[in-house]
C-alpha positions in Angstrom: -69.4 75.1 -112.8 -70.5 73.3 -109.7 -70.1 69.6 -109.5 -71.1 67.1 -106.9 -69.2 63.8 -107.4 -70.4 60.6 -105.8 -68.9 57.2 -106.1 -71.5 54.6 -105.2 -73.3 51.5 -106.5 -74.8 53.5 -109.4 -71.3 54.4 -110.7 -69.5 57.7 -110.8 -72.2 60.3 -110.7 -71.5 64.0 -111.4 -73.9 66.6 -110.3 -73.4 70.0 -111.8 -76.1 72.4 -111.1 -77.1 73.7 -114.5 -75.8 70.5 -116.0 -78.8 68.6 -114.5 -82.1 67.4 -115.9 -85.8 67.1 -114.9 -85.7 63.9 -112.9 -82.0 64.1 -112.1 -79.2 66.3 -111.0 -76.1 64.6 -112.1 -74.7 62.6 -115.1 -72.5 59.6 -115.0 -70.5 61.2 -117.9 -70.1 64.4 -116.0 -70.4 67.9 -117.5 -68.2 70.5 -119.0 -66.5 73.0 -116.8 -66.9 75.7 -119.5 -68.7 78.8 -118.2 -72.5 78.8 -118.5 -74.2 81.0 -121.0 -75.9 84.1 -119.5 -79.4 83.5 -118.3 -81.2 85.2 -121.2 -79.4 83.2 -123.9 -80.5 79.6 -122.9 -83.4 77.7 -124.3 -84.4 74.0 -125.0 -86.2 71.2 -123.1 -85.5 68.5 -120.6 -85.3 64.8 -121.2 -88.9 63.6 -121.7 -91.7 64.7 -119.5 -94.2 67.4 -120.4 -94.8 71.1 -119.9 -96.0 71.8 -116.4 -99.1 73.5 -115.2 -98.8 77.0 -113.7 -96.5 76.5 -110.7 -95.9 79.9 -109.0 -94.1 78.1 -106.1 -91.4 76.9 -108.5 -88.0 78.7 -108.2 -85.1 79.3 -110.5 -81.8 79.4 -108.6 -78.8 81.0 -110.3 -75.4 82.4 -109.6 -74.5 86.1 -109.8 -71.1 86.4 -111.3 -70.2 90.1 -110.9 -70.7 92.2 -114.0 -71.1 89.1 -116.2 -74.6 88.5 -114.9 -76.9 85.7 -113.8 -76.1 82.1 -114.6 -78.8 79.5 -114.1 -77.9 76.6 -111.8 -80.8 74.8 -110.3 -84.5 74.4 -109.5 -86.0 75.0 -106.0 -89.3 75.5 -104.2 -90.7 78.3 -102.2 -91.5 77.1 -98.7 -92.0 80.4 -96.9 -92.0 84.1 -97.9 -88.3 84.4 -97.5 -87.1 80.8 -97.8 -86.3 78.6 -100.8 -85.6 74.8 -100.5 -83.0 73.4 -103.0 -79.9 71.2 -103.2 -76.7 72.1 -101.3 -74.5 71.7 -104.3 -76.5 74.5 -106.0 -75.3 77.3 -103.8 -72.9 80.0 -104.8 -69.2 79.2 -105.2 -66.2 81.4 -104.5 -66.6 84.8 -106.1 -70.3 84.4 -106.6 -73.6 85.2 -104.9 -77.0 83.5 -105.3 -80.3 84.9 -106.4 -83.6 83.4 -107.5 -86.6 84.1 -109.7 -90.1 83.1 -108.5 -93.6 83.3 -109.8 -93.3 82.3 -113.4 -93.0 79.0 -115.4 -91.1 80.8 -118.1 -87.3 80.5 -118.0 -85.6 83.7 -117.0 -88.9 85.4 -115.9 -90.5 86.1 -112.5 -89.6 88.2 -109.5 -85.9 88.4 -109.0 -84.7 88.3 -105.4 -81.2 88.2 -104.0 -80.1 85.6 -101.4 -78.4 86.8 -98.3 -77.9 83.6 -96.2 -77.6 79.9 -96.8 -78.5 77.3 -94.2 -77.7 73.5 -94.3 -78.3 70.7 -91.8 -74.9 69.3 -92.4 -72.0 69.4 -94.9 -72.9 66.0 -96.2 -76.7 66.4 -96.8 -77.4 67.7 -100.3 -80.2 70.0 -99.2 -80.2 73.7 -98.4 -82.4 76.6 -97.5 -81.8 80.0 -99.2 -82.9 83.1 -97.3 -84.2 85.9 -99.5 -83.7 89.6 -99.0 -87.4 90.3 -99.5 -90.7 88.5 -99.3 -91.7 86.4 -102.3 -95.4 86.0 -103.2 -96.8 82.6 -102.5 -98.2 80.1 -102.8 -95.8 77.9 -100.9 -95.3 74.1 -101.3 -96.7 71.7 -98.7 -93.9 69.6 -97.3 -94.0 65.9 -96.4 -94.7 65.3 -92.7 -91.8 64.0 -90.6 -93.5 60.6 -90.3 -94.3 60.2 -94.0 -92.8 57.4 -96.1 -92.5 57.9 -99.9 -91.0 54.6 -100.9 -93.0 52.6 -103.4 -94.9 55.6 -104.7 -95.0 57.3 -108.0 -93.9 60.9 -107.8 -93.9 64.0 -110.0 -90.7 65.9 -110.5 -90.4 69.4 -111.7 -87.6 71.4 -113.3 -86.2 73.6 -116.0 -83.5 71.0 -116.8 -82.0 70.4 -120.3 -82.6 67.8 -122.9 -79.6 66.6 -124.9 -77.6 69.8 -124.5 -76.4 70.0 -120.9 -76.0 73.8 -120.6 -79.2 74.8 -122.4 -82.3 74.9 -120.2 -86.0 74.4 -120.9 -87.9 77.5 -122.0 -90.8 76.5 -119.6 -91.0 74.5 -116.5 -91.6 70.8 -117.2 -92.6 67.8 -115.1 -92.2 64.0 -115.4 -93.3 61.0 -113.5 -90.8 58.8 -111.6 -91.1 55.8 -109.3 -89.5 55.9 -105.8 -88.0 52.4 -105.5 -86.6 52.5 -102.0 -83.8 53.9 -99.9 -80.3 54.5 -101.2 -79.0 55.8 -97.9 -80.4 56.9 -94.5 -81.6 60.2 -96.0 -81.6 59.6 -99.8 -84.4 58.0 -101.9 -83.7 55.9 -105.0 -86.0 56.4 -107.9 -86.3 55.5 -111.6 -87.6 57.8 -114.3 -90.9 56.7 -115.8 -92.1 59.4 -118.3 -89.0 61.4 -118.1 -85.6 61.7 -116.5 -83.1 64.5 -116.3 -79.6 65.8 -116.7 -78.9 69.4 -116.1 -80.6 72.1 -114.2 -83.1 70.2 -112.1 -81.0 69.7 -109.0 -82.8 71.0 -106.0 -86.2 70.6 -107.7 -89.1 68.9 -105.9 -90.6 65.4 -106.1 -94.3 65.4 -105.1 -96.4 62.6 -103.8 -100.1 63.3 -103.2 -99.5 67.1 -103.4 -96.6 67.2 -100.8 -92.9 67.6 -101.6 -91.2 64.4 -100.4 -87.7 65.0 -101.8 -85.2 67.4 -103.1 -83.6 66.1 -106.3 -79.9 65.5 -105.9 -78.3 63.2 -108.5 -78.8 60.8 -111.4 -76.9 57.9 -113.0 -77.1 56.6 -116.5 -78.2 59.8 -118.1 -76.8 60.7 -121.5 -79.4 63.2 -122.7 -81.8 60.6 -124.1 -82.6 58.2 -121.2 -86.1 58.6 -119.8 -85.5 56.0 -117.2 -82.2 57.0 -115.5 -81.6 56.1 -111.8 -82.3 59.1 -109.5 -81.4 60.2 -106.0 -83.5 62.6 -103.9 -82.9 63.8 -100.4 -85.8 62.8 -98.2 -87.7 65.8 -96.9 -89.4 63.9 -94.1 -85.9 63.2 -92.6 -85.2 66.9 -92.6 -88.6 68.3 -91.8 -87.7 69.3 -88.2 -84.6 71.1 -89.4 -86.6 72.9 -92.1 -89.3 74.0 -89.7 -86.7 75.2 -87.1 -84.7 77.1 -89.6 -87.7 78.9 -91.2 -89.0 79.8 -87.7 -85.7 80.9 -86.3 -84.3 82.8 -89.3 -80.7 82.8 -90.5 -78.0 81.7 -88.1 -76.7 84.4 -85.7 -73.5 83.3 -84.0 -72.7 84.4 -80.4 -70.1 87.2 -80.2 -67.7 84.9 -78.4 -67.5 82.3 -81.1 -64.9 81.8 -83.8 -66.9 81.4 -87.0 -65.8 79.6 -90.2 -67.3 80.5 -93.5 -67.2 78.7 -96.8 -66.7 81.8 -98.8 -63.8 84.2 -98.5 -65.9 87.3 -97.9 -67.2 85.9 -94.6 -70.5 84.7 -96.1 -72.2 81.5 -97.3 -72.4 78.4 -95.0 -71.0 79.0 -91.5 -70.3 77.2 -88.3 -69.4 78.7 -84.9 -67.0 77.3 -82.3 -66.4 78.2 -78.7 -63.2 77.5 -76.8 -62.2 73.9 -77.3 -60.7 71.4 -79.7 -62.6 70.4 -82.8 -61.6 67.5 -85.1 -62.9 66.8 -88.6 -66.0 65.1 -87.3 -66.9 68.2 -85.4 -67.0 70.3 -88.6 -70.4 69.0 -89.3 -71.9 72.1 -90.9 -68.9 73.8 -92.5 -67.4 70.5 -93.6 -63.8 69.2 -94.1 -61.5 71.2 -96.4 -64.2 73.8 -97.0 -63.5 77.0 -95.0 -62.4 80.0 -96.9 -62.6 82.7 -94.2 -62.7 82.9 -90.5 -63.9 85.5 -87.9 -62.0 85.6 -84.7 -63.4 87.7 -81.8 -61.0 89.9 -79.9 -59.1 88.0 -77.2 -59.4 84.6 -78.9 -56.9 82.6 -80.9 -57.8 79.9 -83.4 -55.2 77.4 -84.5 -56.1 75.7 -87.8 -54.6 72.5 -89.1 -54.2 71.1 -92.5 -54.9 67.5 -91.3 -57.3 66.0 -88.9 -56.2 65.1 -85.3 -54.5 68.6 -85.1 -51.6 67.6 -87.4 -49.7 69.0 -90.3 -49.3 72.5 -91.5 -50.9 75.0 -89.1 -51.7 78.6 -88.8 -52.7 80.7 -85.7 -55.1 83.6 -86.2 -56.2 86.3 -83.6 -58.3 88.4 -86.0 -60.6 88.0 -88.9 -58.8 86.4 -91.8 -59.5 85.7 -95.5 -58.1 82.1 -95.7 -57.8 82.4 -99.5 -55.4 85.3 -99.1 -53.6 83.5 -96.3 -52.9 80.5 -98.5 -55.1 78.1 -96.4 -58.2 78.0 -98.5 -60.3 74.8 -98.5 -57.7 72.8 -96.5 -58.8 73.1 -92.9 -59.5 69.8 -91.1 -59.3 70.5 -87.4 -59.0 73.6 -85.1 -58.3 74.6 -81.6 -60.0 77.7 -80.1 -58.3 79.2 -77.1 -57.7 82.5 -75.3 -55.1 84.5 -77.1 -53.1 84.7 -73.9 -53.0 80.9 -73.3 -49.8 79.0 -74.0 -49.7 77.5 -77.5 -49.8 73.8 -76.7 -50.8 72.2 -79.9 -48.0 73.3 -82.3 -44.3 73.9 -82.4 -43.6 77.6 -82.9 -40.5 78.6 -84.9 -38.9 82.1 -84.5 -36.5 84.1 -86.6 -34.6 85.5 -83.6 -33.4 84.1 -80.3 -35.5 84.3 -77.1 -38.6 83.5 -79.1 -38.9 86.9 -80.8 -39.3 88.3 -84.3 -41.4 86.7 -87.0 -42.8 83.2 -86.4 -44.7 80.3 -87.9 -46.3 77.2 -86.4 -46.5 73.6 -87.4 -47.8 70.4 -85.9 -47.2 66.7 -86.3 -45.6 66.2 -89.7 -42.5 67.1 -91.6 -41.5 70.5 -93.0 -39.3 71.3 -96.0 -37.9 74.8 -96.0 -35.4 74.7 -99.0 -35.6 77.9 -101.0 -38.5 79.4 -99.0 -38.6 82.4 -96.7 -37.7 80.3 -93.6 -34.8 78.4 -95.1 -31.7 78.9 -92.8 -33.6 81.4 -90.7 -34.8 79.8 -87.5 -33.1 80.9 -84.2 -35.4 79.6 -81.5 -38.3 77.2 -81.0 -41.0 76.5 -78.5 -41.7 72.8 -78.2 -44.8 72.0 -76.0 -44.9 69.1 -73.6 -45.6 65.8 -75.5 -43.8 66.9 -78.7 -40.4 66.0 -80.2 -38.8 68.2 -82.8 -35.9 67.1 -85.0 -34.1 69.7 -86.9 -31.9 69.0 -90.0 -29.4 71.1 -91.8 -30.2 69.3 -95.1 -32.8 66.9 -96.4 -34.1 65.0 -93.4 -32.2 61.8 -92.7 -29.4 62.5 -95.3 -28.4 65.7 -93.4 -24.9 65.9 -92.0 -26.3 67.3 -88.8 -29.5 67.2 -86.8 -30.8 68.2 -83.4 -33.6 66.7 -81.3 -35.5 69.0 -78.9 -38.3 68.2 -76.5 -38.5 71.6 -74.8 -38.2 75.3 -75.7 -34.8 76.2 -76.9 -32.5 78.9 -78.3 -30.7 77.2 -81.2 -27.3 79.0 -80.9 -26.3 77.1 -77.7 -27.1 73.9 -79.7 -24.9 75.0 -82.6 -27.9 75.1 -84.9 -28.7 78.8 -85.3 -29.9 79.6 -88.8 -29.1 76.1 -90.0 -32.5 74.4 -90.2 -33.6 73.3 -93.7 -36.1 70.5 -92.9 -37.7 69.3 -89.7 -39.9 66.5 -88.3 -42.5 67.0 -85.5 -43.7 63.9 -83.6 -45.8 63.2 -80.5 -44.0 61.4 -77.7 
């Protein structure tokens, strides 16, 4: 099950899609990681509130888990014929796809439409737009204007969230009143439940003030299944109105053919971000996010070097073709990248070769230490390429306790140094 964990002044808050409630998306106690029940087996109510009026703009967001079926996650709103607004932590995880149901207040009912693209303004903002494979019938919600301010207002929140039992959703859409107390962050509103507050299943749902959606429900604190007055977080729609309008007008992202593209799912889908030739540190991964990429598309003629750590350091891999990072053993670990022409010299890593004269199988590494004992490269390295500005120290044992070591600051065959097939650990430093 999805979880969004936040440590802040409200305490440890856990957001877990279908473990969320009407006025809230997360619980301070967290939620079970046991699989959700299939969509058609869930029933119950949210914490407080009341049954909502007919709301054909309301959307049920769920995961599709192969042959096991649809599993409810979150609430959302229809903002255009092919676009649903919800929370980012509600989107499909590895091995899943997303789908929605629209047009019915009844849980598990309504028009079922698959999701074929996900758009987010940044990796850190808990707001997302889901693109549908076919048009959904309206009506569509009216969004807060970019200049609107919701603080100090009472709002109405909607959702299918649970009451008392985290993984059991309400049989019909419900609503509750909350009060928006002020700002929690630059883009999050802080509110308190008045007539109801939630737990599981309401993440991504709307807060309305004067008929316009002012926030996307994100998290709660102090909810144990009985608290009508939990503290709530909602992502401010006004702050993201320009992004919403531009995304709906422009359609799903299409990356230029000459960009390397990182995806957050291993099948080259989900959230994506493209990169042209250049160097990109963790702060530049604004859309895909740190430690989140699971696959990578590499156009012909380009090379992308990916690094475990920021600042282009640590374990590294170089790819010249499309790669599933899960299968490559580099899933959800990427923190910086360098995109270059495949023919360019490799200047950001030390390259280790199995044979002399820089031939045979190879692997790359950047600033850090490497431990080869018992692995496929133990006692196997015969030549190295050390770019300018790097220092490589090879050891025939465990780092500083080794009987022998060699220090290299340039390309070298290791046999003339008396170190052919002797390396068991190494340290790479910048000069």
